[in-house]
C-alpha angles and dihedrals in degrees: 000000000000126000101209102057096097091047090051089054092047094051092043092052092045088059091048092243124148121220086254090054093051093044089053091050090050089051089054088053090056102263114119100215130155128219090249092054090050089051089053091051092049092049091048094242094117125051119235127215124224089250092052091049090053091051092049091049091052091046090051092045094238137116113263089243088067089067090060097050114116091014111149 
C-alpha cells in the first residue's frame, strides 16, 4: 500500500486536473503511466516508488513534501 495516493488525488483535484491530465503530464516528465495506473495509485491499490512520487510532484507543480502532508 502507499500512503500518498489520497493526497495526490486532493492536489490533482485542487488544480482542476483529471486523471488523464495528470497522466499526460507524467508522460511528459518521462514516466509512461496510464490513467488506470494513476487511479490505482490514488486509491492506494498500487505501490509507488520514490522516483515515481518525485515525477508526480513535478507534474503537479508541488514540492514532494506536499505529497506527504496529512499522511497518517
